[in-house]
C-alpha positions in Angstrom: 12.5 -16.0 -6.1 11.2 -18.7 -8.3 7.9 -20.4 -7.5 7.4 -24.1 -7.2 6.4 -25.4 -10.6 3.7 -27.7 -9.1 2.2 -24.7 -7.3 2.2 -22.6 -10.5 0.6 -25.6 -12.3 -2.1 -25.8 -9.8 -2.7 -22.0 -10.3 -3.1 -22.6 -14.0 -5.7 -25.1 -13.5 -7.7 -23.0 -10.9 -7.5 -20.0 -13.4 -8.5 -22.0 -16.4 -11.5 -23.7 -14.7 -12.7 -20.3 -13.1 -12.3 -18.6 -16.5 -14.3 -21.2 -18.1 -17.0 -21.0 -15.5 -17.4 -17.2 -15.5 -17.4 -16.9 -19.4 -19.1 -20.2 -20.4 -16.3 -21.0 -22.8 -15.4 -24.5 -23.2 -12.4 -25.7 -21.1 -10.5 -26.6 -24.4 -11.0 -23.2 -25.8 -9.9 -21.6 -22.4 -6.8 -23.7 -22.6 -6.0 -22.3 -25.9 -6.7 -18.7 -24.9 -4.7 -19.0 -21.7 -1.7 -20.5 -23.3 -1.6 -17.8 -25.8 -2.1 -14.9 -23.3 0.3 -12.4 -21.8 -0.8 -13.6 -18.4 0.6 -17.1 -19.0 3.9 -15.6 -20.1 4.2 -13.7 -17.0 3.4 -16.7 -14.8 5.6 -19.1 -16.8 8.5 -16.9 -16.5 7.8 -16.0 -12.9 7.8 -12.1 -13.8 7.3 -9.7 -10.9 6.0 -12.5 -8.5 2.7 -12.4 -10.4 2.0 -15.9 -9.0 1.4 -14.5 -5.6 -1.6 -12.5 -6.8 -5.1 -13.7 -6.2 -6.5 -16.1 -8.6 -9.6 -14.0 -9.1 -7.7 -11.0 -9.8 -5.7 -12.9 -12.4 -8.9 -14.3 -14.0 -10.3 -10.8 -14.3 -7.0 -9.7 -16.1 -7.3 -12.8 -18.3 -10.9 -11.9 -19.2 -9.8 -8.2 -19.9 -7.0 -9.4 -22.1 -9.3 -11.7 -23.9 -11.8 -9.0 -24.7 -9.1 -6.5 -25.7 -7.4 -9.0 -28.0 -10.7 -10.7 -29.1 -9.2 -14.0 -28.3 -12.4 -15.8 -27.7 -13.0 -16.1 -31.5 
């Protein structure tokens, strides 16, 4: 099942804003991080209904991915 694109875009915004808030990274930098992440690829392609998972969990996964790949630099 494919998710509504508007709902997915709203999810992106919530995750980007929350990630920026918890990491104190600027929104512009978070956009770069998010759009180059594996998480974005999964959400964009509606893989495994990942869009149904809570925003907080996804933000934590993005944070882990960022730390593992050292994407914040």
